[in-house]
N, C-alpha and C positions, 0 to 999 in steps of 0.2 A: 688220235686219241690223246697223245701227249700234249699236243697244241691246245686241245679243248681243256684239258686239266690245267695247263698254265694260264689260259685265258680266265677260267673260273677262279683260280687262285688269286690272280692279279685283281680281278673285279672285287673279290672279297676283301682283299687288303685295302684297295683304294676306297671302297665303300666304308670300311671301318675308320679310315682317316677323316671322312667327311662328317662324322657324327657331330651333332650340335652339343655344346656344353649344357649340362643339366642346370636348370634354373633352381636356385636354392636361396633360402633365407640365411644370410651370413651374420646379421646382427639385428637386435631389437632392444631398444631402450625406452623407458617411460619415466615421467616425473612422479608417478603415483598420485595419490590424493593430494591436491595442492592447496586448496583453500578451505579445508574442512568439509564436513558433510552437510547436506541440505535435505529438505523435504523433497519428495519426488517431483512435485509440480513447480519447483522454484528454479528459475534460471535468470541470471542478470542480463540486462539488455546489451551490455558491453562485451559479452562473451561470444563474439562471432567466432565461428568455427571454420577452419579451412583444411583442405587436403592439398598438399603440395607434392608434385612429382618432379624430380630433378635428376638429370644425368650426372653421374660421378664416375671417376675411374674405378671405384670399388663396386659399382653397380647402381641400380635404380634406387634412389632415396625416396621413400614414401613417408612424408611427415604429416601427422594429424595434429592440429592445434585445437585447444579448448573442447575436448571431448567430454561427454557426460557418461559416466558408467556407474554401476551399482557399487555401493560401499564395500562389498565383499572383496574388492581389490586390495583393501587395506591389510587383509590377512592372506588372501589367496594369490594376489598378483594379477597381472594381465598376460594373456597368451596371444600369440600372433601366428597364424597359419598362412602359408602361401602354396599355391599349386598352379600349374599351367597345363592347358590342353590346346595344342596348336598355337595360336597367338593370343589366347584369352588367359589372362592372369587373374586368379581369384585370391583375394586377401581378406582375412577375417581377424579382427581384434576383438577379444572377448574376455570376460571375467573368468579366470581359471576355475574358481570354485562355483561359478554360476551366479546368476542374479538372485541371491538368497536373502538379502537384507532389504528393509523398507526405507532406504535412503539412497541418495545419489552422491556421487563424488566427482568433482571437476578434475580433469587431467589436463594440465597445461600443454604437454607435448608427448607424442609417441613418435619414434623414428625407427623405421625398418630399412635395412639395406638388402636388396635382392640382386644376386649376381647371376650371370649366365645369359643375360639378354644380348641379342645381336644388334650392334649399331646399325642404324639405317632401316631396321625392320619396324613395321607397324604392329602395335599391340592394342588390346582392349583390356582395361582394368576394371574388374568388378570388386568393389570395396564395401565391406560392412564392418561396423563397430557397434557392439552391443545390440541395440534394437534399431539402429539406423543403417539403411542400405542405400548407397548412392546410385544414381544412374550410371551406366557404363561410361568410362572415359577412354576415348580413342586417342592414341598418341604415337608418334614416331620416335623411337629411342635414338637420340643423337646428341652429340656435344652441344652444349648451350641450351638444351631443352629445359624449360621450367614452366610448369602448368600449375595454376592455382585455381582450385575449385571451391566455391562458397558452399559449404555443407548445409547451411541453413536454408538455401533455396534450391540446391541441386540433388535432393534425395527424394525417394518415393516411399 
């Protein structure tokens, strides 16, 4: 009986040591409304948009360039949520106050750092920003990783 107790106790202790670090958002920055507001149907041809995933010592860097959001970010700001289930990471950038104005606002850059990913593990990223949802991006998180997604052609 004592041996069984010690075995169960050691299994519990060792099992607790093997826990995976929680995936969490450690930082998020954005440039806000960068070029003034526009009518909803206006977009310059040179405003190509990208989603860039990069390995860093601080965590996964998720950079979005040339996003178009509702003008409400001028007063309410931009929020960014991240969650993970198994190996699927879901990220959502959105207008904190909601899309409540009748104009759009170009955002030069948004950068999120997500910590807790395991090096060498394969992940699937589901990314959405305002009313744009990209197709899932599969990647292996490792040193030197840099993936560039053309948002203008790779969303549904």
